[in-house]
C-alpha positions as CSV (number, residue, x, y, z in Angstrom):
1,X,0.0,0.0,0.0
2,X,1.3,3.4,-0.9
3,X,0.5,6.8,0.6
4,X,-2.1,7.5,-2.0
5,X,-3.9,4.3,-0.9
6,X,-4.1,5.7,2.6
7,X,-5.6,9.0,1.3
8,X,-8.0,6.9,-0.9
9,X,-9.2,5.1,2.2
10,X,-9.8,8.4,4.0
11,X,-11.0,10.2,0.9
12,X,-14.6,10.7,2.0
13,X,-13.7,11.9,5.4
14,X,-10.9,14.1,4.1
15,X,-13.3,15.7,1.6
16,X,-15.5,16.5,4.5
17,X,-12.6,18.1,6.4
18,X,-11.7,20.1,3.3
19,X,-15.3,21.5,3.1
20,X,-15.1,22.3,6.8
21,X,-11.9,24.2,6.3
22,X,-13.6,26.3,3.6
23,X,-16.5,27.0,5.9
24,X,-14.2,27.9,8.8
25,X,-12.4,30.7,7.0
26,X,-15.4,32.1,5.3
27,X,-16.0,35.7,6.2
28,X,-18.4,38.6,5.5
29,X,-15.3,40.7,4.9
30,X,-14.5,40.4,1.2
31,X,-10.7,40.8,1.5
32,X,-10.3,38.2,4.3
33,X,-12.6,35.8,2.4
34,X,-10.4,36.2,-0.8
35,X,-7.0,35.9,0.9
36,X,-8.0,32.9,3.0
37,X,-9.5,31.2,0.0
38,X,-6.4,31.9,-2.0
39,X,-4.4,30.1,0.7
40,X,-6.7,27.1,0.8
41,X,-6.7,26.7,-3.0
42,X,-2.9,26.4,-3.0
43,X,-3.5,23.0,-1.5
44,X,-1.0,21.0,0.5
45,X,-0.6,17.4,1.8
46,X,-3.0,17.9,4.7
47,X,-0.7,15.7,6.7
48,X,-2.0,17.0,10.1
49,X,-5.6,16.2,9.4
50,X,-4.6,12.7,8.2
51,X,-2.8,12.1,11.4
52,X,-5.8,13.3,13.4
53,X,-8.1,10.9,11.6
54,X,-5.7,7.9,11.9
55,X,-5.1,8.6,15.6
56,X,-8.9,8.8,16.1
57,X,-9.1,5.2,15.0
58,X,-7.4,4.1,18.2
59,X,-10.5,5.2,20.1
60,X,-14.2,5.7,19.3
61,X,-13.9,7.2,15.9
62,X,-16.4,10.1,15.5
63,X,-15.8,12.4,12.5
64,X,-18.1,15.1,14.0
65,X,-15.7,15.4,16.9
66,X,-12.4,14.8,15.0
67,X,-13.2,17.5,12.5
68,X,-12.8,20.2,15.1
69,X,-9.3,19.0,15.8
70,X,-8.3,18.4,12.2
71,X,-9.6,21.8,11.0
72,X,-8.1,23.7,13.9
73,X,-4.6,22.2,13.5
74,X,-4.6,22.7,9.7
75,X,-5.7,26.3,10.2
76,X,-2.9,26.9,12.7
77,X,-0.4,25.4,10.2
78,X,-1.8,27.6,7.4
79,X,-1.6,30.8,9.5
80,X,2.0,30.1,10.4
81,X,2.8,29.7,6.7
82,X,1.3,33.1,5.9
83,X,3.4,34.7,8.6
84,X,6.5,32.7,7.5
85,X,6.2,34.1,4.0
86,X,6.2,37.6,5.4
87,X,9.3,37.0,7.4
88,X,11.0,35.2,4.5
89,X,9.9,37.7,1.8
90,X,8.7,34.6,-0.1
91,X,7.0,35.2,-3.4
92,X,5.8,31.7,-4.1
93,X,4.7,28.6,-2.1
94,X,3.6,25.4,-3.6
95,X,4.1,27.0,-7.0
96,X,1.5,29.7,-6.3
97,X,1.9,33.4,-5.3
98,X,2.0,33.9,-1.6
99,X,-0.6,36.1,0.1
100,X,2.1,38.8,0.8
101,X,3.2,38.7,-2.9
102,X,-0.3,38.9,-4.3
103,X,-1.4,41.5,-1.9
104,X,1.1,42.9,0.6
105,X,2.7,42.2,4.0
106,X,0.1,44.0,6.0
107,X,-2.8,42.0,4.4
108,X,-0.8,38.8,4.9
109,X,-0.2,39.5,8.6
110,X,-3.8,40.2,9.3
111,X,-4.9,37.2,7.2
112,X,-2.6,35.0,9.4
113,X,-4.0,36.5,12.5
114,X,-7.6,35.9,11.3
115,X,-6.9,32.3,10.5
116,X,-5.2,31.7,13.9
117,X,-8.3,33.2,15.6
118,X,-10.6,31.0,13.5
119,X,-8.5,27.9,14.5
120,X,-9.2,28.6,18.2
121,X,-12.9,29.2,17.5
122,X,-13.2,25.9,15.8
123,X,-11.5,24.1,18.7
124,X,-14.0,25.6,21.2
125,X,-16.7,23.4,19.8
126,X,-15.1,20.7,21.9
127,X,-15.6,21.2,25.6
128,X,-12.5,19.4,27.1
129,X,-10.2,22.1,28.6
130,X,-7.1,19.9,28.0
131,X,-7.6,20.2,24.2
132,X,-7.5,24.0,24.5
133,X,-4.6,24.0,26.8
134,X,-2.6,21.7,24.5
135,X,-3.4,23.9,21.5
136,X,-2.6,27.2,23.3
137,X,0.8,25.8,24.5
138,X,1.6,24.7,21.0
139,X,1.0,28.2,19.5
140,X,3.2,29.7,22.2
141,X,6.0,27.3,21.5
142,X,5.6,27.8,17.7
143,X,5.9,31.6,18.2
144,X,9.1,31.0,20.3
145,X,10.5,28.8,17.5
146,X,9.8,31.5,14.9
147,X,11.5,34.1,17.1
148,X,14.5,31.8,17.6
149,X,14.8,31.3,13.9
150,X,14.9,35.1,13.3
151,X,17.5,35.4,16.1
152,X,19.8,32.9,14.4
153,X,19.4,34.2,10.8
154,X,22.8,34.2,9.0
155,X,24.5,32.8,12.2
156,X,26.8,30.0,11.0
157,X,28.1,29.2,14.5
158,X,24.9,28.2,16.1
159,X,24.8,24.7,17.7
160,X,23.1,21.6,16.3
161,X,21.2,21.4,19.6
162,X,19.7,24.9,19.1
163,X,18.7,24.0,15.6
164,X,16.9,20.8,16.7
165,X,15.1,22.7,19.5
166,X,14.0,25.3,17.0
167,X,12.5,22.7,14.6
168,X,10.9,20.9,17.5
169,X,9.0,24.1,18.3
170,X,8.3,25.2,14.7
171,X,7.3,21.9,13.1
172,X,7.4,18.8,15.2
173,X,5.1,20.0,18.0
174,X,2.1,20.6,15.8
175,X,2.4,17.1,14.2
176,X,2.8,15.6,17.6
177,X,-0.4,17.1,19.0
178,X,-2.2,16.2,15.8
179,X,-1.7,12.6,16.8
180,X,-2.2,13.2,20.5
181,X,-5.4,15.2,20.2
182,X,-6.9,13.0,17.5
183,X,-6.7,10.1,20.0
184,X,-7.8,12.3,22.9
185,X,-10.9,13.5,21.1
186,X,-11.7,9.8,20.3
187,X,-11.5,8.9,24.0
188,X,-8.3,6.8,23.8
189,X,-6.4,6.0,26.9
190,X,-3.6,8.3,28.3
191,X,-1.0,5.6,27.3
192,X,-2.3,5.5,23.7
193,X,-2.3,9.3,23.5
194,X,1.3,9.5,24.9
195,X,2.6,6.9,22.4
196,X,0.9,8.7,19.5
197,X,2.4,12.0,20.7
198,X,5.8,10.5,20.7
199,X,5.2,9.0,17.2
200,X,4.1,12.4,15.9
201,X,7.0,14.3,17.5
202,X,9.6,12.0,15.9
203,X,7.9,12.1,12.5
204,X,7.7,15.9,12.8
205,X,11.4,16.1,13.4
206,X,12.1,13.9,10.3
207,X,9.6,16.0,8.3
208,X,11.5,19.2,8.9
209,X,14.9,17.6,8.3
210,X,13.7,16.2,5.0
211,X,12.3,19.6,4.1
212,X,15.7,21.2,4.8
213,X,17.4,18.6,2.7
214,X,15.0,19.0,-0.2
215,X,15.5,22.8,-0.2
216,X,19.1,22.1,-1.0
217,X,18.8,19.2,-3.4
218,X,15.4,19.7,-5.1
219,X,14.4,21.5,-8.2
220,X,12.1,24.5,-8.5
221,X,9.5,22.4,-10.2
222,X,9.6,19.8,-7.3
223,X,9.7,22.5,-4.5
224,X,7.3,25.1,-6.0
225,X,10.0,27.7,-5.1
226,X,13.7,28.2,-6.0
227,X,16.1,25.7,-4.4
228,X,18.3,27.3,-1.7
229,X,15.5,29.5,-0.5
230,X,16.4,28.8,3.1
231,X,20.0,30.0,2.6
232,X,18.9,33.1,0.7
233,X,16.5,34.0,3.6
234,X,19.2,33.5,6.2
235,X,17.9,30.2,7.6
236,X,21.0,28.1,8.3
237,X,19.7,24.5,8.4
238,X,21.2,21.3,9.6
239,X,22.9,20.2,6.4
240,X,24.6,23.6,6.3
241,X,25.8,23.3,9.9
242,X,27.2,19.9,9.1
243,X,28.9,21.2,6.0
244,X,30.5,23.9,8.1
245,X,32.1,21.3,10.3
246,X,34.3,20.1,7.4
247,X,37.6,22.1,7.4
248,X,38.1,21.9,3.7
249,X,34.9,23.7,3.0
250,X,34.3,25.9,6.0
251,X,36.3,29.0,4.9
252,X,34.7,29.3,1.4
253,X,31.3,28.4,2.7
254,X,31.5,31.2,5.4
255,X,32.6,33.6,2.7
256,X,29.6,32.6,0.6
257,X,27.2,32.9,3.5
258,X,28.5,36.4,4.3
259,X,28.0,37.5,0.7
260,X,24.4,36.1,0.8
261,X,23.7,38.1,3.9
262,X,25.0,41.3,2.3
263,X,22.8,40.8,-0.7
264,X,19.7,41.0,1.5
265,X,17.7,38.1,-0.1
266,X,18.8,38.7,-3.7
267,X,22.0,36.6,-3.8
268,X,23.0,34.0,-6.2
269,X,23.3,30.9,-4.0
270,X,24.5,28.5,-6.7
271,X,28.1,28.2,-5.4
272,X,26.9,27.8,-1.8
273,X,24.6,25.0,-2.9
274,X,27.5,23.3,-4.7
275,X,29.7,23.4,-1.6
276,X,26.9,22.0,0.6
277,X,25.9,19.3,-1.9
278,X,29.6,18.2,-2.2
279,X,29.9,17.9,1.6
280,X,28.6,15.1,3.9
281,X,26.0,17.5,5.3
282,X,23.0,16.3,3.2
283,X,23.8,12.6,4.0
284,X,24.2,13.2,7.7
285,X,21.0,15.1,7.9
286,X,19.2,12.4,5.9
287,X,20.6,9.7,8.3
288,X,19.3,11.7,11.3
289,X,15.9,11.9,9.7
290,X,15.9,8.1,9.3
291,X,16.8,7.7,13.0
292,X,13.8,9.8,13.9
293,X,11.6,7.7,11.7
294,X,12.8,4.6,13.5
295,X,12.0,6.2,16.8
296,X,8.6,7.1,15.6
297,X,7.8,3.5,14.5
298,X,9.2,2.2,17.8
299,X,6.7,4.5,19.7
300,X,3.8,2.6,18.1
301,X,4.9,-0.8,19.6
302,X,2.4,-1.9,22.2
303,X,-0.5,-0.3,20.4
304,X,-3.3,-2.3,19.1
305,X,-2.5,-3.9,15.7
306,X,-5.2,-2.1,13.7
307,X,-5.2,-0.8,10.1
308,X,-4.5,2.8,11.3
309,X,-1.2,1.6,12.9
310,X,0.0,0.1,9.6
311,X,-1.1,3.3,7.9
312,X,0.8,5.5,10.4
313,X,4.0,3.4,9.7
314,X,3.5,3.9,5.9
315,X,3.0,7.6,6.3
316,X,6.2,7.8,8.4
317,X,8.2,6.0,5.8
318,X,6.9,8.3,3.1
319,X,7.9,11.3,5.2
320,X,11.3,10.0,5.7
321,X,11.9,9.4,2.0
322,X,9.8,12.0,0.3
323,X,11.1,13.9,-2.6
324,X,8.5,16.7,-2.6
């Protein structure tokens, strides 16, 4: 079974979630309606809602409850992307114009704020305080992660530990709580929720590591944006940190990074990409992503052997090896 088979199995429920997403961002305000719809139409893998639904199968599966978790988490993710694009001065995402590019930074920021607020409104349809506490803490941590990323822009001497903590906050946490809250909303036991949280956390770490590798090795057609976008925007990712640890490349790579910083987002990063691709950085980051996937699958041991468990394992392997 491939990833598309899992989506096919969930097709009806995912189509329902998609309609709920559209309804959730609808607004009487024409501009907010237009900007939010533009973001939705850009699509995406909807990985977080998929995790919510699969985790829900470990309890009493009820789509009418799970939809509030799935929609809320996807909206939080979408809102963070709008804000990211402003910070990164990104013109395209998924091959489409970003909100900031099609309109402007001010419109983008308020669109992101609006979608964040809508996410919390959707979540309030479920009465359990723990759900709102988990969501609120996640947004706080995501904000800290974003601030830390800005803090370390163009900083080649940051530690690997700081980088991993940053992606934990920025990416892994939201995927972790997708699994945790999907199970919680379905009434699963604390043990099951904890194991699914651990699974999602490790998958989320691998997801971001793979993203960072693809930004360096993918093509513009595959990525929907120019390769090397992270470097151009000042985001020094793990493969770059690893490459900087190689004495034969460090001096030239530092020179290139300084030149990119001076160019203020308009630099030619081709030589920088060559240096990183010729290092062991990409392979080392890929190996670490694989170790996170192994940890994720290990976290599922002891859970009931149901179809959702097999599907989670397949999704994990897809994330660890994806090329887009």
